[in-house]
N, C-alpha and C positions, 0 to 999 in steps of 0.2 A: 284820874291825878298819875298814878303809879304804871300807863301806858306812856304818859308823856316823859316820862325819863327818859331820854336818850344815851348818859354816862354810863350805868352799871347794867346790868344784863339780870333779872328782877323777871322770875319764874318761881310756878312750883310745881310739885311733881305727889304724885297718889305714895301709900304703901307702899305698891312694886317699884315706885321709881317711873313710872311714867308721865307724859311730860302734862301738862292740863294747863298753866299758863304759859303767857312767853309775850315779853313788854319791847318795845321798838327800842330797847338796849339792848337786848338777846339775839336784839333780827341785826342791828350793825356792831355788835361785838363778836356776836357766835355765827352767823352767814348763814343761818337758817330760816324760814320767812314764818312764823306758828303757824301756818299751813300742811307745812313739810313736818315740825318737828311735837309739837300737841299729839300725844297720843304715842308717841314712841319714846321710847327706852334712856332714861337718860344717862345710859352706858356710853353712848356716842358722844360722851364729853370727856372721856378719857381712854388715855391708850392702852394697847395691848397691853404693854408692859403692869401701867395700873390695873389693868380686871383680870390677869394675872397672878398682882400681890391682893387683891379682893380688897380694894380701895372703894368698889364702887359696893358692895354689903358693907364696910364699915360705915360710909357713909348716912348709909340707908338705917344700919341700925343706929347710928347719932344722931339722927333725927326725931327718929321714934322716942328716944329718949327725953333729945330734948328739944324737941318741934319745928329745930333748924338745922344750916349747913353750911 
């Protein structure tokens, strides 16, 4: 059912920020196929400025604390 959703990017990452799942909406909206992005770091979704500001690390902390970002 989740893979049928095309209006929203739905994906899961592991505790280290690697992409585990990738739905059809994520393909459509983010432009990566599941084969391209699965196993890759979710930091690909952040700008270099965001990375310097440690936004990916903050997102991982939030995900660990709340179960989602």
